[in-house]
N, C-alpha and C positions, 0 to 999 in steps of 0.2 A: 630579188637582188639587183644591185646596180651593175650594168654592163660597163666595165672599164677597160679590160684588155682582151684582145682576140689573139688566137694562136693557131698556127698550122702544125700538125704533128702526125707521126706515124705510129700506129698501134697494130701489132700483129700483122705487119706487112701492108696495112691499108692506110693510105694518106687521107687525112680528113682535117677538119678544123673545128674550133670550139671557142668557148669563153672561159676565162679563169674564174674559179670560185672566189669568194670574198677573202679567204685567207691566202690565196695564190699558192696553194699547195696541190691543187687538182684542176682538171679541165672538164667541163661539161661538153660532150661531143654533140655537135649540131646534127650529125647523122642519127645519133641515138634519140635526140629530142624529136626529130622529124618522125622517126619510126614509132615513138611512144605516143605522140600527141597529134600526129598528122600535120605538124607545123610545116608550112611551105618554106623550107630552107634549101638553098642550092648546095651542090656538091663541093664547090671550090670557094675559098675565102674571097678570091678576086671577084667572083660572080656575086657574092653576098654584098660586097662593098658597092658594086654597081646598083644594087637595089636601094641604097641610101636609107632614108628614114623608114621607108616601108619595110626593109629588111630588119632593121633594128627593132621595130615594133613587133614583127613576127617572132624574133628571137626572144624579146622580153615576154611575150605571151607564153612561149614554150617554157621559159624558165619559171614563170609564175605558176603555171600548171604543175610543174615539177616540184615546186616548193610545197604545194598542197598534197600531191600524191606520192612524192618521193620514189618515182619510178626509175629515174636515171641517176645513178650515183656518179659523183665526180671521179674521173680516173686520176689516180695519183700521178703527179708530174714525173716522179722518178721511175715510173713504169712505162713511160712512152718516150718516143724520140722527138724532140722539138726540132722543127724544120724552119727554114726561112719562111716568112709570111707568104711570099710568092716564089715558090721553087722554080717556076718557069716564068720569068719576066718577059713581058711582051714587047717592051721598048727599051732603048738605052736609058740609063739612069742619068738625070740631069745633075750636074755637080758644080759647086762654086769654089773657085780658088781664091786664096788670099783674102779671106773674109774676117780675119782677126788681126789687129795691128801687131800684136806681139809675135804672131806666127810670121808675118811679113818680115819682121826684124831678124828672124832666124836666118833668112836668106840674104837680107839687105843689111849689112853691118854698119851702114852710114848713120850719122847722127839723126837724120830725118828720113826714115823709111818711106819709100814711094807708095803711098796708099792709093789704090785705084779709084778713079772717078766713077767708074761703072762696074757692075759685077763681072767677074771673069767666069765665063760659062764654058764648060766642056762636058763630055759625056763618058760614061763607062759602059762597055758592052754588057747586055743582059746575061750573056753566057759566062760572065765572071762571077755571078751570084752563087754563094754557098750559104749554108745555115749555121746555127750555133753548133760548136764542137766539131764541125767539119775541118779538115786539115787545109791549111794554106800551103800550096805548092811553092817551094823556094825557086823553082825553075833555074837551077844552078847552071844549066847549059845556055841560058839566055841572059841572066842578070846576076850581079854580085852585090847589089845595093837595094835590097827589099826593105821597104819602110812601112810604118803603120800610120794611120790618120783616123782617130776616133771622131765621129760626127753624129749630130742629130739629123735624122732624115724625116722629111715630111711626106705623107701619103695623100695624094689628091683624091678627093671623094666626089667632086662635081666638075664636069668638063667645062671648059670655057677658053675663050681667046680674048685678048685685049682687056684683061681683068684689072679694074682699078685697085690700087693698094687698099683703099677703104673697104673693098668687098672681098679681098683676097682670102681672109680667114674663113669665109663662108664656103670656100672651095676645098678646105682642108678636112680630111676624114680623121686623120690621127698622125701619130709619130712613132718612129722606131729608131734603132741604132744601126749605124753603118760604119764599116771599116774601109776607108778608101786606100787600100793597099797599093803601094806605088813602087815601081822599079825606077829609082832615081837616075840611074845611068841611061836607061832608055828614054826617060823624060828629058834628060839633058841632051842626048844624042839627036833625038828626032825633033826637038824644039816644039813639038805639038804633043799634048799630054795623053792622047787617046791610047796609044799602044802601050806605054809604060804603066797605064792604070787599068788595062783591060785584059791582062793575061788571065788564063783560067784560074779560078779560085781567088781572084784579087778583089772580090766584093762580098765579104761576109755581111749578112743582114739579119737582124732579129734582136732578141728572141720573140718579142711580142709587139703588137700594135696597141698603143695607148690611145683611146678615143679622144678626139679634140675636146669634148666637153668635160673630160676628166683630167685635162692637162693643166699644168701651171703656166704662168706667163713666161717664165724663163726656166732653163734647164742647166744643170751642172753636168759637164762632160769630163769623165775621169778615165784615163787609160793607164793600165799597168802592164809592164812586161816582166814576166817571171816574178810577179808580186811587187815590183818596184813602181811607184807612181812616176809616170813620165809626163802625162798631160793632166791638167786640172783647170778647166776653163768654164766660162758661163756664156750662154747664148745672149745674155744681156750685153755682151761686148761685141756682138756681130756688127761689122761695119755696115752691111746691108741687111736689115732685119727681114724676117720671113715674108711679111706682106709685100715689101718692095721686091724681093726676089721673084715672087709669083707674078707680080705686075710686069716686071721686065721680061721674064722668060716667056710669058704669054703674049707679048707684043707680036702680033702677026703669026703666032704659033699656037695651035689649039692644044691645051693640056687635056689629057685623057684621064678618066677615072682609073686609079691604080698607078698612075705615074709616081715616081719617087724623085724627090729633090733632096740631095745631100747638101747641107748648108755651110760646109767648110769646117776646117779643123783648127783648134787652138794651138798655142805654142807647146813645144815639148817633143816634136817628132824627132826621129833618129838622126836625120841629116843636120839638125840644128846643133848637135853636140860637137865638141872639139876633143878628140876626133869623132866622126860620126859613129853612131851606135845603131847599125842596121840589124835587122832580124836575122837570126841564125837558125839552123835546123834544131828542133827541140824546144825553141822558145814558145812561151804561151802568152798570148795577148788577150787581155780582158778590158773591155770598154764598158763602163758602167754609167748609166744615166739613172739616178736613183728612182725616179718615178716610173721608169720603164722596166729596168732590169739590167742584166749583164750579158754581153755578147762575148763569148770566149772561144778562141780558136788557137790551135797549135800549129807551128810551122813544121813541114816535113821536107 
């Protein structure tokens, strides 16, 4: 079978990772494949990604043996708990602000929105990461303006610095979905975005990693709040496309395997409405990128 999507999950209290089956209804556990066929697969998905092509070949070999012997059944997805691909993120997440012209216009109501000449780069703390179906804390003692931002996220699979844009996609392992949850009042008060975007639970990531070779050239990003479509954009409209983002971020800074780059959010965020439509307790946010899946979280 073709390896398209990887997932980290919990089954009977054990955190592990695996690959989705062809119908995307079940997951083949890497741990089970290793035990059945002595396939050299690491314990954590982050370690597997560091193995690059060698790891993918070992996984493919285990899956091929399993197709012949049917020793490891796919665990139904509805019987396991899907986690963030990287439950413990080792570094801050690289993020890009104002990377869609229509999103800029939500903040800048002038006839000619001020489009940046260079990517606006900030980070979110790794401690903010949660997984699918985990609750977003409203932090009502800290903020009253919690907003959503649906984004395509890039997973780095090959380390490097000063990467030319022409070679940037060679450093991409795959793609996932990220919600750049933001406290707009903190973002405004501090004038620097880190604090307002890094509160605990403010970075849902998941549910799967779509491998680069299985990915399309562009992605549609759709965000729903309580079933209502708020955002519907395309990465074809990025001001700074992914190769350029990687080239700029890596200038003098070494990108590491497993690093995450959030590419920016399209228009339709809560602050852009009149009056603003911020998230409230009980709201459900669903971000769908059709080729990847849906990242769903509820506000508590």
